[in-house]
Phi, psi and omega in degrees: 000143186287158186304316182301322180280333175296324177300321181296326188295332182293347183264356191278142168284316173212151187220142177211149168267115192267334182171177182234146170237120186253145177218161181303327186260346185201165171234133178251122175259131177267130175247144181221131173254128183259132177248196181273155175065026179086001178288150175201160173232121175241148180209156181268151169232122183269139175233117177242169179299322178273109183299324181294321177294318177303311182297323181293314179297313183294326177294319176300313181298315182296317183285311188283340176264001177056044186298317181298321180293320179292324178293321175297317178297317179303317183293339183266350185281146177263188181290328183250175181084185181295128178269197181212130174232120175241120181220170186215164170226152177246133181242135176248103180284173180289347178282141178287153173063029177229140171220146180236147176235140173232120180249132177247129173244124182224140180117224178291120182270168178297335177284348180104339182263145175293135178190200177211145181215145176255143170234110183243134182215144175236143186230149170275118184288347178277329184243337185082004182277146178283135182278146173236172183303327180295338176279339184265326192236140175292330178224088184304322181296317178295320179296319178298317179299319179294319179294320177298320179294320178297315181297318182297321185268327188255337187247310183306314183298336184259351190266346189295336184292336185234019180245144171265306173254140184212071175245093188281350178240132007281161177288149175279076192296339181258008184228074184224159174226156177250125181239191185298321189256351182168199182261123177266123180250124185250120186268155169291152184301323182292342183263311177224120180223149185253161180298339180287347185096004177261150170292155185277160175211155178227156176245121175252119182296149180302328182298336181290340182233026186297329183291332181259356190290135183256327188289147180288127179244128178304135180291128180238116178280164176299326178295315178298319180298314181298316179297316179296318180298317180293320178300316180291323177299318179298330180272000173092024178213177176231152184306131174085350181260120184275041178225166181214159178302141179090348179290146179294131181298324178299324178294318178297315181297319180294320185280324189238001168063099176296131191266330183221172178298149181300148173257165181277138176218143182310124179083005181169226184223169166228150178230155175245136184263151182285330180308134188300334181293345182266011179303128180072019183233167178210155179242122178267148179213164180276011177145165178297134184081003180269209181239162182288123180249349181194161177224144175230140174216144187279187181297359175299349181281002177301150180307149181309130175076353183281318179055211177072192184230141178252130184254179184300320180300317180291323177298315180295324179293320185281319188251349181084184180290135180288159176287331173203160180237129177252122177269120185266119178262175183299329184258006180294143183298330183286352180290354170296340177237323190250149179279160171304140182155222181238154169232118175273123183248126179245130181269115177264185185299316186229013179196166168269147171239125186231145177242121179268127178245135180282183183298338178269003178084014179260148180296128175262324180178181183234148180226149167229161185114183180281106181280135184299144177290000000 
């Protein structure tokens, strides 16, 4: 273990190596320090072939996430009172040689007051340097303007139901991650905060800033996209959504924070999650406390940087003739999620795959699970 992390260990009440996450370019080891009353601090350690790059990334994580300070705080907490949970996620975007980390600290903060804070960082795997907007965009100011416009039109109108504070401008330009579907922007609690007690975050699709984008993105044809979408549907999930069919709804709610009261869906309910990756998406279940029976995600699933609109003709070319067509009327129960129009339903081996088309024949979104007759 490297010297910087050895320094951290002297502060631990209890310590464990919890697991590994492997990728072609790196291995992530999870470390966890256990405190009293269920509190803990977990953090990632990256290992790459180039030791200097590994050390640079890990030093950034240790310093910018204030790990030593959180470990000291953990060691001082008792069995009662506000606890502390520090956990992380690793994101692999479609761009090569990039990795992102998002660390969440919730409970007793370094300031002494209970709250929640995000630490988001993206790294160049060739150099170990932390990325800034100037590394992503040919014109950062123009890109910021586009992202602000997207948030104003696509996110703000739908976010008011689960937010306490909602000042989306200025953007948190130094606190972002890159994921499969777009740029995740993590706000300070004082600027955007949710009813769950977490600070807010938003997802801006790559297509919204494609004109300014600098990083190399693998070319994805519509045919490749369709094949990938069907493969993931067969495995019980949809691109960018970290949930799967059959998963316990309570587990999803605990991990991704259900944002509003459940809506009605044939045979059960649907819920929307607060986690930014679920923007424009919904999780269907057979009831509260039940299991996940379906997933829906909007047109944000278009391949990175392609944007645009897919119409009925292209859907038929890519997926073929549907096994059945559902015509959605104004009073149909599914209009709680889907617009009036058509739904093409394809029967796969263990689930239905459906494409929702609006009244103009454009793709509105995709669904998996048992689609109602």
